[in-house]
Structures are given as C-alpha cells and as structure tokens.
GUGUDO-481409 format. One line per 5 residues: their letters; for each residue x, y, z of N, C-alpha, C, O. Coordinates in steps of 0.001 Angstrom, whole numbers. Each point is the difference from the previous one (the first is absolute). Layout:
<pts>
a) X Y Z X Y Z X Y Z X Y Z | ...
</pts>
This chain:
<pts>
mgsgy) -19313 15796 5521 785 -1110 -535 625 407 -1316 -611 734 -776 | 1819 -1202 515 704 359 -1203 -611 -657 -1228 -421 -1156 47 | 377 1903 -1150 -614 -528 -1214 757 -1209 -533 -610 -919 -546 | 1948 908 699 774 -1140 -480 -351 -1284 724 -103 -1058 -620 | -82 1144 1933 -357 -1189 771 -1402 -477 -360 -263 -1202 -31
lairy) -627 2138 -237 -1346 -375 -416 32 -675 -1371 -724 -968 -234 | 1563 1479 -673 124 -617 -1325 571 -1408 102 -425 -896 -730 | 1377 693 1625 534 -1351 211 -1098 -924 507 -138 -1131 -465 | -643 1626 1427 -1092 -811 564 -989 -411 -1087 -446 -1147 -26 | 101 2068 -868 -912 -314 -1097 636 -1003 -968 -664 -926 -469
svqti) 1947 1115 175 668 -850 -979 51 -1458 442 -256 -903 -796 | 585 676 2062 186 -1377 464 -1321 -692 332 -5 -1159 413 | -1114 1864 -592 -1291 -653 250 -261 -1125 -993 -572 -1027 366 | 985 1208 -1622 -257 -1037 -1010 1259 -420 -755 -71 -884 -855 | 1218 1492 1147 1275 -405 -603 947 -366 1143 153 790 931
pplvt) 482 -1951 -971 923 -384 1081 1080 1051 218 427 650 -954 | 22 -473 2194 891 1120 333 1319 20 -763 407 1056 -484 | 276 -2202 362 1282 -1 -698 -181 253 -1493 848 633 -630 | -1936 -1117 69 -296 254 -1414 -274 1488 -205 491 599 -957 | -1273 -5 1852 -302 1434 -84 1276 833 36 216 862 -853
agirf) 623 -1126 1844 1239 769 135 925 -233 -1186 608 945 -504 | -493 -2195 51 876 -299 -1126 -427 702 -1272 839 535 -725 | -2140 -530 444 -502 690 -1200 230 1504 126 459 644 -943 | -777 -93 2101 165 1446 209 1431 444 -267 224 944 -758 | 736 -1607 1366 1382 450 -114 618 -374 -1344 919 677 -461
siags) -1409 -1747 -178 488 -345 -1344 -360 1093 -995 845 442 -778 | -2099 -8 805 -442 1038 -945 711 1321 284 523 640 -912 | -509 -237 2185 624 1275 365 1488 -9 -324 521 960 -567 | 169 -2052 928 1429 -89 -275 302 28 -1486 974 620 -426 | -1807 -1291 -370 204 -19 -1453 -178 1389 -604 765 402 -877
ilfaw) -1774 329 1346 -229 1360 -506 1202 897 307 491 712 -876 | -26 -753 2115 1113 858 397 1300 -411 -680 802 854 -378 | -589 -2173 219 1232 -467 -647 11 424 -1469 1023 462 -506 | -2158 -619 -177 -78 404 -1408 212 1507 -154 649 453 -943 | -1195 302 1866 164 1461 -18 1470 379 161 528 822 -749
awarg) 130 -1442 1752 1418 285 235 856 -456 -1175 940 694 -386 | -1260 -1865 -190 761 -523 -1143 -119 951 -1199 979 260 -699 | -2193 253 475 -210 923 -1119 789 1294 176 314 679 -978 | 0 -345 2206 776 1214 271 1500 -281 58 789 877 353 | -400 -2107 -704 1415 -322 -130 662 -582 1233 1225 -124 24
hrpkr) -1972 -234 986 585 -536 1230 81 -1522 -74 -983 -659 -338 | 2164 94 656 229 -1433 -70 514 -497 1353 993 523 506 | -1649 -1519 83 463 -516 1291 1237 -874 -136 203 -652 -1025 | 619 643 2062 1189 -837 45 -274 -1237 868 -997 -59 720 | 1893 -915 -805 -200 -1268 702 -118 205 1507 -893 -560 636
eqwig) 1793 1364 -61 -37 211 1451 -1271 722 436 -440 -148 1140 | -153 934 -2048 -1246 690 325 -1181 -975 29 -937 186 776 | 979 -1215 -1611 -1024 -1045 74 113 -776 1303 -1013 -397 574 | 2250 174 -96 193 -701 1273 -571 829 1151 -714 -523 854 | 1037 1826 -838 -568 876 1023 -1506 71 -89 -689 22 1020
gailg) 165 14 -2258 -1446 28 -192 -680 -1266 485 -1118 46 514 | 1797 -1188 -678 -568 -1263 467 -95 -28 1524 -982 -490 558 | 2007 1017 111 -31 60 1472 -1134 904 469 -775 -359 886 | 694 1533 -1497 -1046 943 397 -1383 -521 -380 -958 173 754 | 850 -806 -1914 -1277 -557 -431 -502 -1084 936 -1199 -105 254
alffl) 2125 -704 261 -394 -1045 946 -537 602 1295 -989 -481 553 | 1653 1542 -73 -422 621 1259 -1285 809 -176 -964 -184 745 | 957 1084 -1738 -1132 907 -180 -1263 -711 -481 -1092 247 511 | 1249 -1125 -1490 -1177 -496 -714 -346 -1455 315 -1153 -299 311 | 2128 -612 -385 -324 -1394 302 -430 -165 1456 -1050 -580 274
ishgl) 1857 1087 658 -282 -240 1417 -971 1037 553 -1056 -354 525 | 1409 1648 -642 -819 1039 627 -1393 73 -620 -1001 -108 708 | 932 291 -2032 -1319 88 -628 -707 -1348 -22 -1226 -61 95 | 1987 -1014 -221 -627 -1314 49 -726 -234 1315 -1122 -505 20 | 1772 878 1078 -630 -125 1319 -1209 920 129 -1040 -405 519
lywaq) 1179 1651 -994 -1098 960 108 -1220 -461 -796 -1126 67 493 | 1346 -529 -1704 -1117 -463 -826 -677 -1222 630 -1226 -112 7 | 2034 -782 510 -563 -1191 643 -836 384 1212 -1104 -511 188 | 1638 1422 644 -701 386 1225 -1279 767 -295 -974 -111 745 | 964 892 -1827 -1175 834 -268 -1192 -773 -568 -1016 595 -359
qtvas) 1141 -1889 282 -1185 -801 -277 -971 65 1170 -1202 -200 -178 | 1720 479 1382 -851 103 1187 189 1310 760 -925 452 674 | 2106 168 -768 276 1220 762 -653 1192 -697 201 200 -1198 | -973 586 1929 -647 1193 -557 1048 999 -465 1091 84 564 | -1438 675 -1604 963 929 -580 440 1075 990 1166 396 8
glaav) -2093 80 826 361 1015 989 970 -535 1030 945 688 384 | -1170 -1906 64 896 -614 972 1369 -245 -636 1028 183 652 | -1013 -590 -1911 1278 -184 -686 770 1316 -68 1222 18 153 | -1945 1090 -385 648 1310 -62 646 356 1330 1090 571 28 | -1753 -902 1074 566 273 1326 1275 -800 211 1006 534 467
liate) -1051 -1811 -810 1156 -862 224 1177 395 -892 1147 -14 445 | -1428 366 -1703 1068 427 -907 589 1341 441 1138 323 -342 | -1916 463 1106 499 1289 493 1149 -162 986 614 993 391 | -308 -2228 24 1181 -233 838 1287 -2 -820 1090 -105 561 | -1206 218 -1872 1181 -64 -868 1077 1033 361 1171 -372 72
pmfim) -1509 1658 161 1060 945 383 732 -407 1276 1200 241 131 | -1918 -857 811 640 -452 1236 1011 -1103 -292 1111 16 529 | -1497 -976 -1375 920 -1074 -368 1225 555 -723 1127 -419 264 | -1354 1371 -1182 1116 585 -745 965 703 944 1217 -118 -145 | -1761 848 1108 853 713 944 825 -972 839 1199 204 188
vfgwl) -1839 -1262 318 705 -970 843 1055 -753 -803 1134 -151 454 | -1504 -324 -1652 963 -743 -817 1137 903 -469 1150 -431 -77 | -1479 1694 -238 1039 941 -380 963 268 1140 1204 140 -213 | -1740 -70 1430 846 192 1179 890 -1217 229 1184 146 304 | -1745 -1343 -447 790 -1221 172 1103 -97 -1055 1086 -514 270
agqqk) -1377 1015 -1478 992 -42 -1077 998 1150 79 913 85 -822 | -1080 809 1811 910 1131 148 -205 1098 -1017 892 818 -224 | -2072 -791 -401 -268 1002 -1033 -622 1266 558 52 1040 -656 | -638 -1091 1842 -636 1193 549 -141 -129 1504 92 -1087 570 | -318 2238 53 -288 38 1424 -1505 124 195 -725 428 -897
isrps) 269 -813 2091 -1417 151 326 -136 1216 906 362 -45 1176 | -883 1117 -1728 -176 1218 784 -1367 -16 682 -899 -733 -410 | 756 1537 1439 -1287 82 703 -1122 522 -880 -1103 -546 43 | 1343 1601 -856 -1088 461 -876 -468 -1076 -974 -1200 -132 -242 | 2131 -638 -319 -390 -1047 -947 -794 -1099 694 -1013 -466 -522
algia) 1474 54 1698 -714 -1054 727 -1411 446 375 -953 -769 -128 | 822 2019 593 -1320 528 349 -869 127 -1245 -1200 -272 47 | 1803 686 -1161 -755 131 -1237 -546 -1329 -482 -1141 -61 -459 | 1919 -1003 549 -466 -1326 -410 -1171 -442 868 -988 -532 -505 | 1100 753 1813 -1090 -378 897 -1278 773 -329 -1089 -574 -6
lgvlg) 1220 1868 -266 -1167 817 -357 -620 -462 -1319 -1221 -11 -152 | 2068 -365 -789 -502 -450 -1288 -820 -1271 117 -1078 -104 -587 | 1582 -864 1341 -744 -1246 212 -1316 284 721 -1029 -595 -320 | 1066 1517 1304 -1218 377 709 -1008 637 -950 -1192 -301 65 | 1663 1180 -948 -892 661 -937 -684 -980 -932 -1202 112 -240
vallt) 1960 -1085 -298 -590 -1001 -881 -990 -875 760 -1039 -384 -538 | 1364 68 1795 -909 -803 816 -1317 732 251 -1066 -616 3 | 1143 1936 208 -1221 789 183 -861 -6 -1262 -1228 -52 73 | 1894 107 -1237 -742 21 -1254 -772 -1288 -239 -1089 22 -573 | 1645 -1131 1008 -593 -1307 -306 -424 -716 1278 44 -1227 77
gnell) -450 1997 917 -320 -573 1306 -1071 -1065 -33 103 -996 716 | -1143 1183 -1539 -1079 -986 -42 484 -1355 -483 -416 -1035 522 | 1303 1037 -1528 477 -1262 -542 968 -694 944 190 -1212 -95 | 432 1968 1012 885 -627 976 -767 -916 944 577 -913 590 | -1874 1158 -448 -809 -786 924 -552 -1270 -637 -622 -810 687
mknss) 839 621 -1990 -526 -1171 -671 781 -1244 412 1214 62 198 | -1903 -1181 -70 609 -1234 480 189 -1026 -1124 259 -1170 281 | -380 1576 -1518 31 -958 -1096 1400 -504 -311 139 -1071 -590 | 891 1796 962 1364 -349 -367 652 -838 1088 -152 280 1189 | 878 -1307 -1606 708 -857 941 1330 643 372 492 857 -734
padla) 110 -1259 1878 1325 523 359 1044 -255 -1083 896 821 -200 | -1002 -1960 -507 958 -299 -1067 -110 1007 -1137 1013 410 -566 | -2241 -8 227 -194 986 -1059 603 1349 385 674 645 -802 | -931 -228 2054 531 1278 467 1529 -32 65 666 977 -345 | -120 -2108 791 1460 -139 54 597 45 -1402 1102 515 -188
avlla) -1825 -1054 -804 491 16 -1378 116 1428 -523 964 325 -692 | -1946 543 1018 65 1395 -453 1165 714 677 721 751 -658 | -523 -965 1947 1133 616 703 1326 -490 -564 943 776 -159 | -877 -2068 -142 1227 -540 -590 236 595 -1384 1144 239 -387 | -2222 0 -361 124 636 -1310 614 1390 136 867 376 -789
aaiws) -1314 389 1791 566 1338 234 1473 -90 389 816 808 -443 | -480 -1797 1277 1379 -157 447 923 -390 -1155 1100 538 -123 | -1546 -1478 -729 837 -444 -1118 191 1134 -1004 1098 185 -524 | -2156 572 255 137 1163 -887 1046 966 557 812 547 -745 | -842 -346 2056 937 921 649 1438 -489 -122 917 802 -176
vgvvi) -717 -2110 270 1339 -557 -207 493 348 -1403 1156 384 -180 | -2035 -521 -812 374 350 -1367 380 1461 -141 959 330 -697 | -1711 554 1359 303 1430 -62 1375 291 598 757 809 -536 | -440 -1475 1651 1269 254 691 1197 -502 -811 1036 664 -44 | -1167 -1834 -599 1141 -543 -744 74 546 -1423 988 -232 -697
lpklr) -2012 951 258 -37 497 -1382 1249 795 -386 514 -206 -1099 | 7 1113 1957 1195 748 -406 1218 -883 -244 927 426 -689 | -899 -1635 1228 1145 -891 -166 -89 -846 -1262 974 -654 -372 | -2128 656 -293 -197 -812 -1196 388 782 -1249 -153 1220 -58 | 653 -1934 -929 341 622 -1281 -1250 43 -870 -421 -1012 -559
lpeha) -152 2184 458 -1211 206 -788 204 1193 -926 833 862 280 | -1588 -798 -1387 151 1146 -905 -336 1316 699 -818 34 919 | 1447 1029 -1357 -300 1324 539 -1334 524 -526 -718 709 704 | 390 -1067 -1958 -1222 513 -604 -1215 -596 699 -73 -1214 188 | -889 2065 202 -1127 -435 827 -864 -1059 -691 -467 -931 656
llrta) 246 1059 -1977 -851 -959 -703 602 -1399 32 -675 -969 348 | 1956 872 -715 657 -1300 -24 239 -520 1416 -52 -1207 240 | 310 2109 686 221 -369 1402 -1267 -608 601 77 -846 891 | -1235 1276 -1375 -1269 -558 461 -358 -1270 -760 -507 -957 584 | 774 951 -1898 -440 -1108 -856 697 -1310 335 -652 -1044 19
ipllc) 1951 1064 246 742 -1246 195 -484 -761 1239 -282 -1193 -113 | 170 1829 1300 -559 -751 1140 -1433 -458 -239 -386 -1077 454 | -414 1887 -1165 -1375 -392 -304 -33 -1282 -828 -748 -923 320 | 1549 858 -1377 12 -1172 -865 533 -1227 740 -540 -1097 -142 | 1596 1285 927 559 -1128 754 -1010 -510 1026 -213 -1207 121
gaaml) -407 2129 616 -997 -400 989 -1208 -654 -633 -542 -963 543 | 107 1481 -1701 -1155 -575 -691 287 -1426 -438 -852 -877 145 | 2045 635 -682 363 -1357 -424 -31 -964 1190 -483 -1126 -121 | 998 1573 1271 -14 -841 1194 -1425 -281 472 -322 -1122 392 | -526 2146 -435 -1389 -172 421 -743 -977 -906 -769 -832 481
lvaag) 995 930 -1793 -684 -894 -934 478 -1441 169 -792 -937 -97 | 2094 765 350 515 -1347 276 -625 -543 1284 -423 -1155 52 | 368 1996 983 -605 -425 1267 -1473 -343 -175 -496 -951 605 | -210 1727 -1437 -1412 -284 -265 -165 -1342 -689 -948 -734 278 | 1874 410 -1180 -65 -1296 -671 308 -1151 935 -661 -1038 -44
itgqf) 1668 1220 896 388 -1065 928 -1109 -290 1010 -257 -1156 337 | -397 2216 142 -1051 -156 1022 -1357 -359 -586 -964 -184 744 | 874 81 -2069 -1257 -404 -626 -1017 1107 -158 -1161 -272 -308 | 1570 1531 513 -965 1091 -103 -429 257 -1440 -1132 420 -240 | 2018 -668 -716 -402 150 -1384 -1096 -999 -371 -956 325 -703
qsvhw) 1131 -1563 1205 -983 -1043 -323 -1354 274 637 -1028 -476 -482 | 1029 1244 1565 -1254 256 707 -772 1194 -537 -1109 277 455 | 1692 438 -1430 -672 1177 -544 -1119 -433 -952 223 -805 -904 | -1407 1336 1112 -1115 -188 -921 -246 1359 -658 -725 839 533 | 1341 -638 -1700 0 1321 -613 -1406 499 -309 -250 1205 6
sdvsl) -660 -2123 -274 -1379 417 -284 -702 545 1233 -990 723 -106 | 1516 -1078 1288 -616 460 1250 648 1264 555 -425 516 1033 | 1464 -11 -1723 672 1212 476 -953 1177 -155 -552 226 -1077 | 363 524 2163 -969 1096 -5 587 1255 -622 1218 165 -65 | -2089 707 -388 425 1289 -541 705 819 1071 948 726 -296
rsvlg) -1402 -837 1530 630 737 1100 1467 -419 155 873 842 212 | -611 -2151 -318 1380 -477 99 851 504 -1155 1152 387 197 | -1710 -390 -1395 730 467 -1174 323 1487 129 1124 418 -279 | -2094 373 695 228 1433 169 1015 266 1111 850 881 -124 | -947 -1649 1207 968 152 1079 1407 -310 -467 944 716 335
lgylt) -799 -1790 -1115 1307 -365 -534 517 1073 -952 1185 332 29 | -2064 214 -875 411 1055 -916 449 1253 734 988 628 -382 | -1713 -261 1437 368 1169 805 1371 -198 637 839 901 -19 | -619 -2095 585 1273 -284 649 1152 24 -995 1095 462 319 | -1347 -963 -1527 1060 -64 -1004 417 1388 -455 1190 309 -56
vfgsv) -2175 534 -272 314 1315 -568 421 982 1085 1098 553 -50 | -1967 -338 1027 271 1025 1008 864 -518 1155 846 727 522 | -1060 -1979 -128 754 -532 1129 1409 -423 -334 842 -101 892 | -558 -155 -2193 1326 -485 -379 705 938 -966 1058 538 323 | -1631 -333 -1508 672 818 -1022 248 1413 516 1097 534 -164
vtlta) -2103 76 787 131 1384 467 648 60 1382 1035 640 184 | -1656 -1311 780 419 162 1393 1373 -588 276 817 644 659 | -541 -1842 -1139 1290 -627 296 1159 737 -660 1093 65 563 | -1322 491 -1756 1054 799 -629 303 1239 837 1164 329 228 | -2206 353 226 204 1179 850 666 -390 1317 878 712 487
ytwll) -1293 -1841 90 571 -472 1270 1489 -300 -163 810 384 843 | -452 -1074 -1931 1408 -334 -242 832 1259 -173 1109 93 527 | -1642 884 -1268 727 1257 -184 178 734 1326 1072 539 274 | -2114 -517 544 89 695 1285 1037 -638 920 684 699 747 | -565 -2031 -801 993 -670 839 1425 396 -382 918 -120 812
qqcpp) -732 588 -2040 1309 494 -418 246 1433 471 1141 461 27 | -2218 246 347 121 1416 317 -181 322 1479 567 977 488 | -1348 -1782 235 -411 332 1367 314 -1144 952 187 -1133 -443 | -124 1411 1754 179 -1066 981 -1148 -1004 -62 -1154 406 -133 | 1443 -1712 228 -1053 -1011 -161 -1105 79 1038 -1156 -287 -311
tlvat) 1488 672 1546 -1044 109 1025 -1016 1070 -373 -1199 -172 215 | 1686 1283 -777 -904 1069 -429 -857 -456 -1177 -1198 281 -39 | 1804 -984 -924 -766 -495 -1152 -1104 -944 460 -1099 3 -557 | 1393 -811 1575 -964 -996 480 -1213 619 682 -964 -709 289 | 988 2022 -23 -1173 620 629 -1211 19 -931 -1087 399 417
htyvn) 1260 -830 -1682 -1167 -113 -874 -1001 -1014 554 -1189 66 -311 | 1669 -1000 1126 -908 -987 599 -962 653 985 -1043 -575 310 | 1377 1776 191 -908 747 872 -1017 790 -823 -1163 124 382 | 1621 405 -1512 -824 925 -769 -1086 -712 -795 -1102 529 -151 | 1399 -1725 -359 -944 -699 -876 -1410 -130 576 -963 327 -693
paval) 804 -796 1947 -1361 -126 524 -729 1339 99 -1201 75 -260 | 1928 988 636 -630 1321 105 -476 483 -1366 -1098 542 -123 | 1929 -741 -904 -390 392 -1353 -1234 -772 -450 -906 566 -611 | 875 -1861 915 -1142 -822 -402 -1295 507 637 -1039 41 -659 | 1096 341 1924 -1197 491 672 -420 1366 -542 -1193 277 -124
llgwl) 2160 569 -196 -332 1298 -580 -642 -159 -1382 -927 731 -347 | 1426 -1686 -434 -611 -270 -1302 -1425 -522 167 -891 316 -789 | 694 -1126 1840 -1347 -481 282 -942 1128 341 -1180 -51 -347 | 1686 1076 1026 -820 1175 326 -315 807 -1260 -1119 484 -172 | 2130 -341 -718 -194 819 -1193 -927 -662 -1022 -847 661 -600
fagkp) 1017 -1972 410 -679 -661 -1120 -1115 -960 419 -862 -340 -810 | 876 -96 2069 -1013 -976 414 -925 542 1081 -875 -717 484 | 1062 1975 -101 -894 608 971 156 -504 1415 -901 170 821 | 2063 -805 -512 213 -479 1360 294 1184 921 740 905 -386 | -1305 -893 1598 168 1164 880 1409 117 558 671 -1001 248
ltgrl) -234 2245 -56 1258 263 692 -278 65 1498 -895 723 438 | 1640 -1456 325 -235 -89 1440 1150 636 770 1059 288 -556 | -1293 -77 1849 1055 509 855 1172 -954 88 1146 429 140 | -1427 -1726 -223 1070 -989 37 931 150 -1198 1216 -141 128 | -1804 434 -1313 813 211 -1193 889 1223 167 1177 -30 -360
alasl) -1737 1109 905 791 1212 215 1143 -248 976 1128 433 -236 | -1422 -1135 1342 1033 -294 992 1082 -896 -587 1191 219 220 | -1624 -1241 -977 964 -910 -601 874 725 -1018 1204 -249 -71 | -1794 1138 -711 764 747 -995 1048 887 661 1126 114 -485 | -1510 519 1605 967 824 731 1149 -850 536 1159 413 -56
ailaa) -1478 -1604 579 1034 -894 510 961 -418 -1112 1212 -67 208 | -1767 -216 -1396 833 -429 -1119 894 1140 -488 1179 -210 -284 | -1744 1423 187 809 1146 -411 1111 275 1014 1135 294 -377 | -1470 -390 1667 1016 205 1033 1076 -1079 -76 1178 274 230 | -1584 -1498 -554 960 -1094 -117 1014 274 -1107 1201 -194 186
ivlir) -1693 646 -1341 898 265 -1120 956 1138 328 1181 -67 -341 | -1682 1122 1006 860 1122 392 1081 -457 966 1163 379 -141 | -1542 -1196 1125 965 -468 992 1045 -911 -631 1188 112 302 | -1626 -1013 -1178 961 -904 -648 952 797 -878 1199 -278 -29 | -1722 1264 -686 852 849 -831 1016 747 857 1170 109 -366
rgerk) -1625 407 1511 908 717 900 1064 -944 553 1174 355 103 | -1608 -1563 249 948 -989 514 1040 -390 -1039 1173 -166 333 | -1594 16 -1604 943 -343 -1056 1006 1124 -222 1178 -256 -250 | -1643 1500 340 923 1133 -154 1024 18 1131 1180 271 -222 | -1644 -560 1435 899 -21 1151 1049 -1093 -161 1174 211 303
esvdl) -1596 -1376 -778 938 -1099 -191 1049 350 -1045 1178 -315 169 | -1605 971 -1257 941 341 -1058 1026 1022 481 1136 4 -473 | -1531 873 1420 933 974 556 964 -657 972 1186 330 27 | -1707 -1280 790 826 -641 1016 999 -988 -570 1072 -187 576 | -1401 -465 -1718 896 -993 -567 1269 670 -508 -81 1052 -634
ppprs) 1271 -1641 900 1245 586 -502 72 -106 -1510 -491 -967 -582 | 1111 1972 -67 111 -58 -1469 935 -1119 -418 954 -298 718 | -1200 -336 -1869 882 -1059 -470 1368 563 -358 131 1184 -311 | 906 -2056 358 1357 448 -295 151 442 -1444 735 939 -306 | -1432 -1621 -561 54 389 -1407 -1360 -183 -618 -722 -925 371
rrlsd) 357 1760 -1284 -1306 -71 -654 183 350 -1475 601 1016 -348 | -1132 -1876 -499 74 246 -1432 -1046 1045 -384 -1201 -213 161 | 1682 1344 -671 -917 1054 -419 -448 -294 -1424 508 577 -961 | -1466 -1483 849 -490 -417 -1312 -1505 -21 18 -618 -226 1041 | 25 463 -2201 -1452 -56 -97 -527 -1399 271 -1176 -169 321
hskvv) 2047 -846 -449 -446 -1375 148 213 -521 1418 -413 -1120 298 | 1032 1881 569 240 -494 1365 -1152 420 876 -296 1187 133 | -351 -2162 463 -1147 232 875 300 -626 1349 487 -1129 64 | -772 1846 1014 181 -527 1340 -1361 -59 651 -650 1031 169 | 208 -2221 200 -1281 -179 677 267 -325 1442 616 -1026 293
t) -1065 1877 634 254 -220 1415 -1272 -332 734 26 -218 1212
</pts>
C-alpha cells in the first residue's frame, strides 16, 4: 500500500476529511507561493483563473472525494483504484485528440493495474467498503485525469513553484469553504486529535505536497502525462520495499511478480508514447522558445 494513502487514512481518523485536505494544501501552497514570490515570480490574473479551475478539479473534487472515501476504504485498495489514473488519462486524451492509444500503452496500463492488485491482494478481499466509497475513489482518479488532460490549455505560470502553488491555494480555499458549509469545522474536537493524525497530516503536507506535487507539475511540462501517471503503479511497490528494509516484513514471490509486472508496464507505456510521438504529424509551425512546452 502506498505511504500517501496510509497517511491520509491516519489523518482522517480524528480530523474531518475536508478540514484535513484544506489544512494540508493551505500550508503547502503558502510555502511554495512565498518561495516563488521571494524569487521574484508574480502571478497574473489569468493565471489565477487557470489555477482556480485546476484547483477545483485536482483538490476540491478529486482529493475531497479521496479523503472522504478513505474514512472506510483501506489504503491498499485505494492505491489499486487510483492506479486506473493512467487509463483515464489515455482515454480522455484520445477523446480530446491529444494522443493515440497504441497497443503497447494499452497493454502496459493493464499490466500496471494487475501489478498493483497483486501487491494489495489481501486488502481487495476486505468487505468494509461500500460501493459508494469505491465509486468515489474511482471518480477521484477520473476527475484528476480530466485536470491533467486540460492542463495544457490553461494559462498557468511556467515556473514550477508558482505553477504548483496557485492551484494548491485555490483548491485549499475551496476545501475550507466546503468544510465550513458542511459543518466539518464545527465537528472538530481539537483536543481529541491523535498524534498519528497530526503526523500523517505533516507527512502529507511536506512530502506529499511541497515535494511531490512540485516534481509532478514539473514532469507534466516535460513528459507525456500517461507516462507521468505511472507513479501510481510504483508507489505501492516502494512502500512494500521500505517495509522490508525498515520493518522486517518478508519479501514474497507475489511482490517479485508484481514488481516485474509494474516494470514491464512502465517500459511498454514508454514505448507506446514514443511510437505515438513518431506517428503524429509535425505541427505546421512551432515556436522555438525555452518557454514553449508541448504536452501530448
């Protein structure tokens, strides 16, 4: 199971989900915005509009649904469901005319989902989650994928720090408003918040947002989105390997098989993306500038 999903599960045990997400993204967005501001970067009005659209998709809807569902959905099962993200990105990208669906990419996505399912097979058999909870996680993956596909059409800063900070701040503001409207702020008993929830929230803020989201945003400017989304396959494998290194958990044949499936998935998706880039006709004109980025 992915460490991020486990941290979310711990956080929402004693802090309401919208409050947890709102605090996480408010702190992370403020840190990144202050950092970018100190380096001389200033956002424009149209960039705030683009950030608000992306913030609504990525954070208010997608993360809001995920946090809500993980009150009951096991972290391993959530990792499996979120691993459908590359499939959604590929389908939505195809519908938007941004990419073709090659056989290697389609096979790679299927292998990746299989690999994650093998890693978390025991949790797939748990009956604690309702169909509505599972549908919420799948919808979260789909909405995130919509944001990834429309991202190249939005006016956002080129600088990675500011490009990450603006959607974070916009999404955080929406989440905090939603938490107030739904009464989640009133239901918080701060004296009852556990240390585990606080540590989980801190982990998500620093590593899950400030570090990871900045790297993710930068990668989306450099690489095909379907390839970037393969991180959803790798996270559970990394978590299990860390458990072997630091917690003495045994390495099993299932882990080895799943790891091979995930590695094969990434190779196939990469090969498929290369094939698509070769098959697509070159644009009639292209601005040869350091600031022009084409995401396919």
